[in-house]
Steps between C-alpha positions, in 0.01 A plus 500: 500500500714269296827559312597404143870479594696408815813660637808320374863510603568749216260761643645451848861549370397820317325624810802437725734654241282817477482531881873447535591766243248741643642458850843574352361811339344619831829436679690722259240781514513492883885528487479799267228663722707438817798657329308823454336472847149444376232242547355340171134471614379554147658182374237289681229639275674355196579181689138433581378611160733266311433200717127552459512494115751208510245301704224601262702379201559163669129470576415581132742231382346240733156579349240556779171335397170555668129532415451125447195384309349173372501436123355198312715359227330287229679280253300451181621240253415351157587190305697610189650283223732664253511309164796575272502424130826319409434460128785576257340832400576629848866526391414782257686826577245761409489565878854517636690298595232244387136440566571229753774693683281805526212279618728351773594852621139605522390176670766556769357849553156340524608243759665756723171704516287209634670418829174384671381279217572137414660497148565206273680482166394313186680457171337406177546453130318216328475349853482661843685418821531621859838662554416603857191417710322772695735639763584801706871454435587793280870412487418161345261656253761753392750225447253288293422808292864580422563144378222510235604449138321366187707178487326375818210378280555256211252655250508859385123558445245674723180336624287698743272208556772301685581775749130589559427131563789486749374819679153336520649187662706693751233753601248212509715332770477825709119478464474211743609722793223647729606861428515450123231756438699771679815450298583723208633274228701671225692380191753739341566377145818637344526453124571660160147393389590242240231241583451178315294319762134400486216490753624822662148656525359183669788495752464874556127449590600223747756734664230762523274248674769438755544879543852499372590834348754491216724805459695488172831674439605539135872516431624630160423761231262511205800558268643170616848349465691198376540196723867414577589127464864461595703724265211515244134598488198269482364437156173350374461205268545728195837616637375851590608664826215490755388828646315471831267779613309563817146380455294661774149389379497152658648635820237780519220253431624255764518772763143622411357146527627464858436856632868575483693770319767523228833680547797543275875528510665629180810688396351833631289431806442247773155471658608262777438766769142528381472119510626502861245767599218308338584179685549689834151642464347151499373398839701211631470255791555620856798294604596658831373775732686616808512802727829665578610791728607801299708786648635814337863605522495855650873564451423827319399686818825457699696553176332837419544613863872404489554692176335807658727481797808454270398814313459680835847379607650640178333840545551533875836666596617482862810684611687280745789740564461878510812708462 
């Protein structure tokens, strides 16, 4: 048998205090009984009863554990890159507080759900860059995510080809390892769907050849919104205010070409939980397997018995002095 807790000075002090007060109580009862010329034999029934359930309560607090068994624990991991669109249209506010801020909140949720996976962070507009390499350090990833803003990249356009090529290069480097075939390689592409890049289908085919699945996450609404630029709104060459709308078609097509799936975050729903479940259902690489001893805390048995004795103590009336 093992114990979840150990006896500390606090439990010892309470036990000594209880014993001291109870001895004082017994001494007073004995004095009263002697005054009336009687012997208080019945008091020992209560004495034994109360000490038994006190001991049972202490045992329950300490947590007796027995019935040990062996259990195998497996850690399954994947290689996941999250690519975030930092084009100017991500500042639109059709999804509050803005498309980018909402995306950052959802990405932080995503990161916290993949604690056994290596996750990297990419940013892209016209060009794509590595913001964080693949890592298990979730605190660093959360920090990198919070600092994302559209001014990190010099140009405001969107080019899927740049980020897909970067993903090809990074996942291609993983392909040189002996266990490359066992690794699940996943790219989560976050965007509002405004794509002006070329060669996307060709790059998607190459990703498919490398067994990289692309899951796309569309941010925005079909009604769209204006794009804030300082205290004004972005205008086109004719001077008209630009309205940016979620364009899901290129994102859906990209996911289909790579055996991935498309999900959406708009002003009404967020499908990030479905995205998490879909990625979790993908078989990953066995990173670690170990056998541990498992015991069950059986505190409930002494606790229930103590409560029964407490109830019995409350119902049982013993006359110490008869007049």
